[in-house]
C-alpha positions as CSV (number, residue, x, y, z in Angstrom):
1,M,-11.5,-75.7,-127.8
2,N,-13.9,-74.8,-130.7
3,R,-13.2,-75.8,-134.3
4,I,-12.5,-72.3,-135.6
5,L,-9.9,-71.6,-132.9
6,L,-8.3,-75.0,-133.4
7,C,-8.0,-74.6,-137.2
8,S,-6.8,-71.0,-136.8
9,L,-4.0,-72.3,-134.5
10,I,-3.0,-75.0,-137.0
11,I,-2.9,-72.3,-139.7
12,V,-0.6,-70.1,-137.7
13,L,1.6,-73.0,-136.6
14,F,2.1,-74.4,-140.1
15,H,3.0,-71.0,-141.5
16,L,5.5,-70.4,-138.8
17,V,7.0,-73.9,-139.3
18,G,7.0,-73.3,-143.1
19,L,8.8,-70.0,-142.6
20,Y,11.4,-71.6,-140.5
21,G,11.9,-74.3,-143.1
22,F,12.2,-71.9,-146.0
23,L,14.7,-69.7,-144.1
24,S,16.8,-72.7,-143.2
25,P,19.2,-73.7,-146.1
26,A,19.4,-77.3,-144.8
27,L,15.6,-77.7,-144.9
28,E,14.8,-75.6,-148.0
29,D,14.5,-78.5,-150.5
30,L,12.3,-80.5,-148.2
31,F,9.9,-77.7,-147.5
32,I,9.6,-76.9,-151.2
33,K,8.5,-80.5,-151.8
34,L,5.9,-80.0,-149.0
35,V,4.2,-77.0,-150.7
36,P,1.5,-79.0,-152.4
37,F,0.6,-80.8,-149.1
38,H,0.5,-77.4,-147.3
39,L,-1.9,-76.0,-149.9
40,L,-4.2,-79.1,-149.5
41,L,-4.1,-78.8,-145.7
42,M,-5.1,-75.2,-145.9
43,L,-8.0,-76.1,-148.2
44,L,-9.0,-78.9,-145.8
45,L,-9.0,-76.4,-142.9
46,M,-11.3,-74.1,-144.9
47,V,-13.7,-76.9,-145.6
48,L,-13.7,-77.9,-141.9
49,T,-14.6,-74.3,-140.9
50,V,-17.4,-73.7,-143.4
51,N,-20.8,-74.5,-141.7
52,E,-22.9,-75.0,-144.8
53,R,-23.0,-76.9,-148.1
54,S,-25.3,-74.7,-150.1
55,A,-25.7,-74.8,-153.9
56,D,-24.1,-71.3,-154.2
57,L,-21.1,-72.4,-152.1
58,I,-20.6,-75.3,-154.4
59,K,-20.9,-73.0,-157.4
60,F,-18.3,-70.8,-155.9
61,V,-15.8,-73.5,-155.2
62,I,-16.1,-75.2,-158.6
63,G,-16.3,-71.9,-160.5
64,I,-13.3,-70.3,-158.9
65,Y,-11.2,-73.5,-159.1
66,L,-12.0,-74.0,-162.8
67,A,-11.6,-70.3,-163.7
68,G,-8.3,-70.1,-161.8
69,F,-6.9,-73.3,-163.4
70,F,-7.9,-72.5,-166.9
71,I,-6.8,-68.9,-166.9
72,E,-3.4,-70.2,-165.9
73,V,-3.5,-72.9,-168.7
74,I,-4.2,-70.1,-171.2
75,G,-1.7,-67.8,-169.6
76,V,1.2,-70.2,-169.4
77,N,0.6,-71.7,-172.9
78,T,0.1,-68.4,-174.8
79,G,1.7,-65.6,-172.8
80,R,-1.3,-63.5,-173.5
81,I,-2.8,-63.1,-170.0
82,F,0.0,-62.6,-167.6
83,G,3.1,-62.6,-169.8
84,N,5.6,-65.3,-170.6
85,Y,6.2,-67.6,-167.7
86,T,6.6,-71.3,-166.9
87,Y,5.8,-73.4,-163.8
88,G,8.5,-75.2,-161.9
89,S,8.1,-78.3,-159.8
90,A,7.1,-76.7,-156.4
91,L,3.3,-76.8,-157.0
92,G,3.2,-80.5,-157.9
93,V,1.5,-82.4,-160.7
94,K,0.8,-80.5,-163.9
95,L,-1.8,-80.8,-166.7
96,W,-1.1,-78.8,-169.9
97,A,2.0,-77.4,-168.2
98,T,-0.1,-76.0,-165.4
99,P,-0.2,-77.3,-161.8
100,L,-3.5,-78.8,-160.8
101,L,-3.2,-77.0,-157.4
102,I,-3.0,-73.5,-158.9
103,G,-6.8,-73.5,-159.0
104,V,-6.8,-74.3,-155.3
105,N,-4.5,-71.3,-154.7
106,W,-6.9,-69.0,-156.5
107,L,-9.8,-70.5,-154.5
108,I,-8.1,-70.0,-151.1
109,L,-7.0,-66.4,-152.0
110,V,-10.4,-65.3,-153.2
111,Y,-12.4,-67.0,-150.4
112,C,-10.2,-65.6,-147.6
113,T,-10.0,-62.1,-149.1
114,G,-13.8,-62.1,-149.8
115,V,-14.6,-63.2,-146.3
116,F,-12.3,-60.5,-144.9
117,L,-14.0,-57.7,-147.0
118,Q,-17.5,-59.0,-146.1
119,Q,-17.0,-57.7,-142.6
120,F,-17.2,-54.1,-143.9
121,N,-20.7,-54.4,-145.3
122,L,-19.8,-52.7,-148.6
123,K,-23.0,-51.9,-150.5
124,S,-21.4,-51.7,-153.9
125,R,-20.4,-54.9,-155.6
126,L,-18.1,-52.9,-157.9
127,L,-16.3,-51.4,-154.9
128,F,-16.1,-54.7,-153.2
129,S,-14.5,-56.3,-156.3
130,A,-12.1,-53.4,-156.8
131,L,-10.9,-53.6,-153.2
132,G,-10.7,-57.4,-153.4
133,A,-8.6,-57.3,-156.6
134,G,-6.4,-54.7,-155.0
135,I,-5.7,-56.9,-152.0
136,L,-4.9,-59.9,-154.3
137,L,-2.6,-57.6,-156.3
138,G,-0.7,-56.6,-153.2
139,I,-0.4,-60.3,-152.2
140,D,0.9,-61.0,-155.7
141,F,3.6,-58.4,-155.3
142,L,4.8,-60.3,-152.3
143,I,4.4,-63.8,-153.8
144,E,6.3,-63.1,-157.1
145,P,9.9,-62.8,-155.7
146,V,9.3,-65.8,-153.4
147,A,7.8,-67.9,-156.3
148,I,10.8,-67.2,-158.5
149,R,13.3,-68.0,-155.7
150,F,11.7,-71.3,-154.6
151,D,10.7,-72.7,-158.1
152,Y,7.0,-72.1,-158.0
153,W,7.3,-70.4,-161.5
154,S,9.7,-68.3,-163.5
155,W,9.5,-65.5,-166.0
156,Y,11.3,-65.5,-169.4
157,G,14.2,-63.1,-169.2
158,G,13.9,-63.0,-165.4
159,I,11.7,-59.9,-165.5
160,I,8.1,-59.7,-164.1
161,P,6.1,-57.8,-166.7
162,I,3.6,-55.1,-165.9
163,Q,1.1,-57.3,-167.9
164,N,1.2,-59.8,-165.0
165,Y,-0.1,-57.3,-162.5
166,L,-2.7,-55.9,-164.8
167,G,-3.9,-59.4,-165.6
168,W,-4.0,-60.4,-161.9
169,Y,-6.1,-57.3,-161.1
170,I,-8.6,-57.6,-163.9
171,F,-9.1,-61.3,-163.5
172,S,-9.4,-61.0,-159.7
173,F,-11.9,-58.2,-160.1
174,F,-14.2,-60.6,-162.0
175,L,-13.7,-63.4,-159.5
176,F,-14.8,-61.1,-156.7
177,L,-17.9,-60.0,-158.8
178,F,-18.7,-63.7,-158.9
179,F,-18.1,-64.1,-155.2
180,S,-20.2,-61.1,-154.2
181,G,-23.2,-62.2,-156.4
182,L,-23.5,-65.6,-154.7
183,N,-25.6,-66.2,-151.6
184,F,-23.7,-68.3,-149.1
185,R,-22.4,-67.8,-145.6
186,K,-19.4,-65.5,-145.8
187,E,-18.3,-65.5,-142.2
188,N,-15.2,-67.5,-141.2
189,N,-12.6,-66.2,-138.8
190,A,-10.2,-69.0,-139.7
191,A,-10.2,-67.7,-143.3
192,I,-9.2,-64.2,-142.1
193,V,-6.4,-65.8,-140.0
194,L,-5.3,-67.6,-143.1
195,L,-5.3,-64.4,-145.2
196,F,-3.1,-62.6,-142.7
197,A,-0.9,-65.7,-142.1
198,Q,-0.2,-65.9,-145.9
199,F,0.5,-62.1,-146.0
200,G,2.9,-62.4,-143.1
201,F,4.6,-65.5,-144.5
202,F,5.4,-63.9,-147.9
203,L,6.3,-60.6,-146.3
204,A,8.8,-62.3,-144.0
205,L,10.3,-64.3,-146.9
206,N,10.7,-61.1,-148.9
207,M,12.5,-59.4,-146.0
208,W,14.8,-62.2,-144.9
209,A,15.3,-64.8,-147.7
210,L,15.6,-62.7,-150.8
């Protein structure tokens, strides 16, 4: 069994197990505590399925992680980016009221979405970035109710502001511009599997748990 297939199977398996855990009242608290480890495992699987270590790939990883983390630091401490929200305990250790793993979440989402779109050989970086931001916005629509329900984060007043979705789209657009301007290998079937596994996971939770 090759590495890509093995990692893809692990991705699907862990999302199915996670879905079962989140849908089981007796296991819910345990699986919420396992969220940080799940994110780190998905990151490890992406590392294992990347066949290069180029300077541009390193720039991408560091750039997206730092951009994702610090936009959230600014957002959660000022309310000026996404609106007024606060992080719960599900995403683990925090710095400046922001989980350190939130940058990993942005990194995984941008990488998987970018690799998926790369298949279509879009000539325009602006179109590529607009579509990438649109996909991330769609995923955010699915994530938000789940995040609130399972203590990832919460919104003041219990209402998700339109500002959040505008902020997600605009910020994501610039992240995909950064992605598309770098020259590293952007083919990884395991990343596409992870993108669809995440989509299916959050869609299922929206349908059955909320």
